[in-house]
Backbone as CSV, one residue per row, in Angstrom:
resi,resn,N_x,N_y,N_z,CA_x,CA_y,CA_z,C_x,C_y,C_z
1,MET,-13.096,20.132,19.987,-13.068,18.818,20.136,-11.841,18.245,21.082
2,ASN,-12.339,17.511,22.050,-11.210,17.043,23.017,-11.243,15.467,22.802
3,GLU,-9.773,15.115,22.251,-9.552,14.003,21.869,-9.961,12.898,23.134
4,ARG,-10.144,13.321,24.279,-10.415,12.263,25.477,-11.887,12.008,25.178
5,GLU,-12.694,13.143,24.955,-14.080,12.953,24.586,-14.584,11.989,23.548
6,ILE,-13.702,11.812,22.661,-13.904,10.782,21.242,-13.512,9.475,21.510
7,LYS,-14.509,8.724,21.523,-14.143,7.167,21.687,-13.765,6.175,20.502
8,LYS,-12.934,5.749,20.781,-12.486,4.476,19.516,-13.680,3.876,19.266
9,PRO,-14.025,3.609,18.020,-14.926,2.507,17.727,-14.454,0.855,17.900
10,PRO,-15.386,0.061,18.307,-15.027,-1.049,18.924,-14.248,-2.004,17.949
11,PHE,-14.153,-1.701,16.499,-13.878,-2.288,15.549,-12.640,-1.925,15.159
12,LEU,-12.140,-0.719,15.872,-10.745,-0.636,15.247,-9.725,-1.435,15.628
13,MET,-8.672,-1.657,14.645,-7.659,-2.462,14.879,-6.641,-1.765,15.690
14,ARG,-6.028,-2.340,16.576,-4.945,-1.957,17.548,-3.753,-1.380,16.828
15,LYS,-3.430,-1.943,15.669,-2.312,-1.486,14.859,-2.588,-0.234,13.935
16,ALA,-4.151,0.313,13.919,-4.778,1.456,13.481,-4.759,2.435,14.297
17,TYR,-4.425,2.286,15.636,-4.568,3.730,16.588,-3.786,4.616,16.332
18,LYS,-2.764,4.411,15.804,-1.707,5.532,15.234,-2.310,6.333,14.591
19,TYR,-3.173,5.699,13.376,-3.541,6.585,12.229,-5.058,7.299,12.697
20,TRP,-5.172,6.408,13.910,-6.787,7.217,14.114,-6.083,8.665,15.000
21,ASP,-5.385,8.132,15.874,-4.748,9.707,16.759,-4.107,10.471,15.470
22,PHE,-3.902,10.245,14.414,-3.158,11.205,13.427,-4.352,12.032,13.129
23,LEU,-5.400,11.088,12.506,-6.513,11.699,12.002,-7.481,12.726,12.627
24,LEU,-7.634,12.314,14.418,-8.053,12.939,14.967,-7.453,14.446,15.358
25,ASN,-5.986,14.505,15.508,-5.171,15.601,15.429,-5.229,16.420,14.172
26,GLU,-5.414,15.992,13.078,-5.604,16.819,11.838,-6.862,17.400,11.800
27,LEU,-7.918,16.905,12.199,-9.517,17.443,12.231,-9.250,18.264,13.380
28,GLN,-8.395,18.077,14.421,-8.933,19.245,15.675,-8.385,20.445,15.223
29,VAL,-7.442,20.419,14.293,-6.965,21.877,13.978,-7.750,22.452,12.788
30,THR,-8.856,21.825,12.432,-9.581,22.289,11.020,-11.085,22.742,11.850
31,GLU,-11.177,24.112,11.534,-12.505,24.793,11.905,-13.905,23.890,11.472
32,GLY,-14.420,24.107,12.478,-15.762,23.701,11.707,-16.431,22.097,12.588
33,PHE,-14.947,21.094,12.701,-15.310,19.904,13.154,-15.526,19.726,14.760
34,ARG,-16.730,19.484,15.055,-17.286,19.247,16.052,-17.958,17.822,16.395
35,ASN,-18.689,17.511,15.610,-19.349,16.309,15.597,-18.746,15.193,14.284
36,ILE,-17.757,14.340,15.006,-17.111,13.673,14.098,-17.833,12.009,14.064
37,ASP,-18.230,11.688,12.737,-18.659,10.157,12.907,-17.698,9.327,13.216
38,THR,-17.462,8.966,14.285,-16.276,8.078,14.739,-16.367,6.720,13.990
39,TYR,-17.468,6.129,13.444,-17.356,4.771,12.727,-16.683,5.220,11.694
40,GLN,-16.941,6.219,10.869,-16.269,6.574,9.666,-14.929,6.646,9.937
41,LEU,-14.658,7.470,10.802,-13.197,7.573,11.123,-12.570,6.458,11.329
42,GLY,-13.086,5.597,12.111,-12.663,4.296,12.249,-12.233,3.441,11.285
43,ILE,-13.067,3.293,10.083,-13.011,2.877,8.870,-11.749,3.459,8.344
44,LEU,-11.862,4.718,8.290,-10.687,5.316,7.690,-9.382,4.760,8.117
45,ALA,-9.214,4.800,9.569,-7.728,4.638,10.149,-7.578,2.898,9.939
46,ASN,-8.558,2.167,9.786,-8.449,1.037,9.518,-7.559,0.670,8.114
47,ALA,-8.270,1.612,6.948,-7.727,1.486,5.713,-6.268,1.901,5.515
48,LEU,-6.221,2.913,6.169,-4.596,3.443,6.141,-3.849,2.280,6.869
49,ASN,-4.402,1.711,7.801,-3.473,0.468,8.178,-3.386,-0.405,7.117
50,ASP,-4.574,-1.045,6.691,-4.290,-2.004,5.783,-3.556,-1.257,4.465
51,TYR,-3.692,-0.267,3.988,-2.834,0.309,2.703,-1.042,0.279,3.020
52,ALA,-0.918,0.630,4.653,0.433,0.548,4.856,1.023,-0.727,5.190
53,ASP,0.157,-1.822,5.510,0.631,-3.032,5.663,0.835,-3.579,4.142
54,SER,-0.216,-3.780,3.710,-0.106,-4.356,1.994,1.252,-3.559,1.322
55,THR,1.324,-2.415,1.611,2.458,-1.702,0.731,3.766,-2.341,1.284
56,LYS,3.965,-2.635,2.391,5.005,-3.110,3.060,5.474,-4.500,2.583
57,VAL,4.167,-5.583,2.740,4.258,-6.859,1.813,4.727,-6.644,0.233
58,LEU,4.102,-5.820,-0.339,4.642,-5.807,-1.886,5.733,-5.436,-1.862
59,GLU,6.292,-4.510,-1.036,7.889,-3.943,-1.157,8.838,-5.073,-0.720
60,SER,8.482,-5.824,0.108,9.383,-7.248,0.395,9.311,-8.324,-0.229
61,GLU,7.900,-8.512,-0.865,7.836,-9.957,-1.570,7.392,-9.779,-2.971
62,GLY,7.306,-8.649,-3.420,6.923,-8.260,-4.920,5.575,-8.580,-5.346
63,LYS,5.278,-7.756,-6.394,3.941,-7.682,-6.909,3.500,-9.117,-7.630
64,PHE,4.220,-9.966,-7.670,3.890,-11.282,-7.991,4.607,-12.417,-7.309
65,TYR,3.989,-13.694,-7.346,4.365,-14.618,-6.903,4.458,-15.767,-7.591
66,LYS,5.195,-16.825,-7.209,5.064,-18.004,-8.001,4.077,-19.451,-7.296
67,THR,3.260,-19.797,-7.878,2.613,-20.865,-7.250,3.415,-22.043,-7.200
68,GLY,3.082,-23.275,-6.664,3.667,-24.517,-6.478,3.640,-25.287,-7.944
69,SER,2.708,-24.928,-8.705,2.786,-25.510,-10.223,3.712,-24.699,-10.853
70,GLY,4.163,-23.603,-10.766,5.006,-22.807,-11.548,4.507,-21.398,-12.312
71,LEU,3.057,-21.393,-12.100,2.360,-20.512,-12.574,2.830,-19.084,-11.528
72,ILE,2.806,-17.921,-12.578,3.323,-16.532,-12.000,1.766,-15.830,-11.732
73,ARG,1.222,-15.370,-10.611,0.198,-14.701,-10.065,0.461,-13.486,-9.301
74,LEU,-0.629,-12.656,-9.471,-0.576,-11.361,-9.041,-0.731,-11.644,-7.277
75,HIS,0.212,-10.634,-6.458,0.010,-11.051,-5.225,-1.469,-10.534,-4.736
76,PRO,-1.750,-11.413,-3.690,-3.012,-10.777,-3.242,-2.970,-9.667,-2.419
77,ALA,-1.829,-9.184,-1.979,-1.505,-7.830,-1.040,-1.766,-6.566,-2.338
78,ASN,-1.788,-6.915,-3.458,-2.140,-5.764,-4.538,-3.939,-5.497,-4.262
79,SER,-4.575,-6.452,-4.226,-5.902,-5.944,-4.068,-6.567,-5.251,-2.582
80,VAL,-5.764,-5.848,-1.864,-5.766,-5.160,-0.578,-5.283,-3.872,-0.463
81,GLN,-4.160,-3.488,-1.351,-3.994,-2.144,-1.256,-4.602,-1.426,-2.048
82,ALA,-5.282,-1.869,-3.241,-6.087,-1.266,-4.048,-7.183,-0.679,-3.458
83,ASP,-8.056,-1.795,-2.868,-9.158,-1.391,-1.990,-8.891,-0.621,-0.809
84,SER,-7.918,-0.693,-0.002,-7.747,0.275,1.085,-7.365,1.676,0.544
85,LEU,-6.665,1.987,-0.363,-6.344,2.973,-1.170,-7.908,3.730,-1.586
86,LYS,-8.755,3.172,-2.264,-10.138,3.576,-2.766,-10.789,4.203,-1.390
87,ILE,-10.744,3.533,-0.253,-11.524,4.194,0.801,-10.852,5.240,1.473
88,VAL,-9.648,5.081,1.563,-8.669,6.390,2.081,-9.058,7.489,1.216
89,LYS,-9.199,7.383,-0.254,-9.371,8.728,-1.078,-11.061,9.139,-0.921
90,GLU,-11.900,8.067,-1.063,-13.317,8.401,-0.673,-13.464,9.404,0.765
91,LEU,-12.941,8.475,2.056,-13.495,8.760,3.459,-12.662,10.141,3.272
92,GLY,-11.248,9.955,3.135,-10.452,11.143,3.272,-10.942,12.577,2.614
93,GLN,-11.610,12.268,1.519,-12.119,13.607,1.056,-13.588,14.059,1.552
94,GLY,-14.333,13.236,2.390,-15.441,13.353,3.211,-14.988,14.328,4.592
95,PHE,-13.767,14.074,4.832,-13.387,14.499,6.220,-12.616,15.845,5.569
96,GLY,-12.301,15.912,4.516,-11.493,17.307,4.208,-10.105,16.925,4.437
97,LEU,-9.470,15.824,3.821,-8.079,15.620,4.260,-7.321,15.783,3.256
98,ASN,-7.613,16.342,1.944,-7.083,16.953,0.803,-7.607,17.968,0.634
99,PHE,-6.398,18.978,-0.190,-6.532,20.412,-0.253,-7.964,21.082,-0.861
100,ARG,-8.494,20.327,-1.903,-9.814,20.884,-2.368,-10.677,20.521,-1.722
101,SER,-11.008,19.296,-0.923,-11.982,19.194,0.022,-12.161,19.860,1.147
102,ARG,-11.015,20.150,1.585,-10.662,21.185,2.747,-11.173,22.478,2.308
103,GLU,-10.817,22.914,1.457,-11.229,24.196,0.736,-13.096,24.321,0.736
104,ASN,-13.554,23.184,0.209,-14.894,23.174,0.011,-15.525,23.207,1.695
105,LEU,-15.243,22.300,2.448,-15.777,21.992,3.685,-15.614,23.482,4.457
106,LEU,-14.494,24.250,4.325,-14.228,25.434,4.983,-15.012,26.494,4.569
107,SER,-15.468,26.483,3.164,-16.792,27.430,2.570,-17.746,27.143,3.162
108,VAL,-18.213,25.885,3.404,-19.370,25.696,3.907,-19.549,26.215,5.139
109,PHE,-18.742,25.746,6.185,-18.509,26.432,7.787,-18.910,27.879,7.394
110,LYS,-17.940,28.612,6.936,-17.792,29.927,6.755,-19.472,30.554,6.337
111,ALA,-20.083,29.878,5.126,-20.991,30.514,4.705,-22.302,30.009,6.177
112,LYS,-22.286,29.295,6.796,-23.285,28.923,8.035,-23.091,30.028,8.937
113,LYS,-21.842,30.587,8.868,-21.816,31.485,9.922,-22.522,33.017,9.870
114,GLN,-22.508,32.975,8.440,-23.231,34.248,8.004,-24.768,34.360,8.212
115,PRO,-25.514,35.491,8.672,-26.710,35.778,9.027,-27.746,35.058,7.690
116,ASP,-28.542,34.486,7.871,-29.398,34.209,6.802,-30.447,35.241,6.050
117,ASN,-30.407,35.595,5.101,-31.542,36.793,4.460,-32.797,36.070,4.866
118,PHE,-33.421,35.111,4.997,-34.692,34.999,5.317,-34.949,35.401,6.499
119,ASP,-34.066,35.505,7.396,-34.438,36.221,8.844,-34.635,37.753,8.542
120,LYS,-34.254,38.273,7.683,-34.601,39.825,7.722,-36.270,40.078,7.090
121,LEU,-36.720,39.039,6.575,-38.114,39.122,6.224,-39.107,39.641,7.331
122,ASP,-38.892,39.284,8.490,-39.878,39.748,9.289,-40.172,41.007,9.848
């Protein structure tokens, strides 16, 4: 898989390019990844960017804010952070970006390389 051959999806945010490049590099070293769903990878890169941005906002502004009427509310960046983390976990698992899912995917790739017993029936 060559990075030059894989085009970024049109909806990929410019700020997410660094996450796209990181993910592509991670997947290039993984045996078996030849056809990558670039749209799913783009969604994952955007979600990583959203997670990082919302985390920075929460670190600087805090998890709560005070409204003009004096009410204390949960900062909206909390929901952005939670939603993006959910996407990262789900799609990351599908791409084998955690240990367990990577082991599962590699076992599938290795199993496909072995001859099928059905072929011996001829």
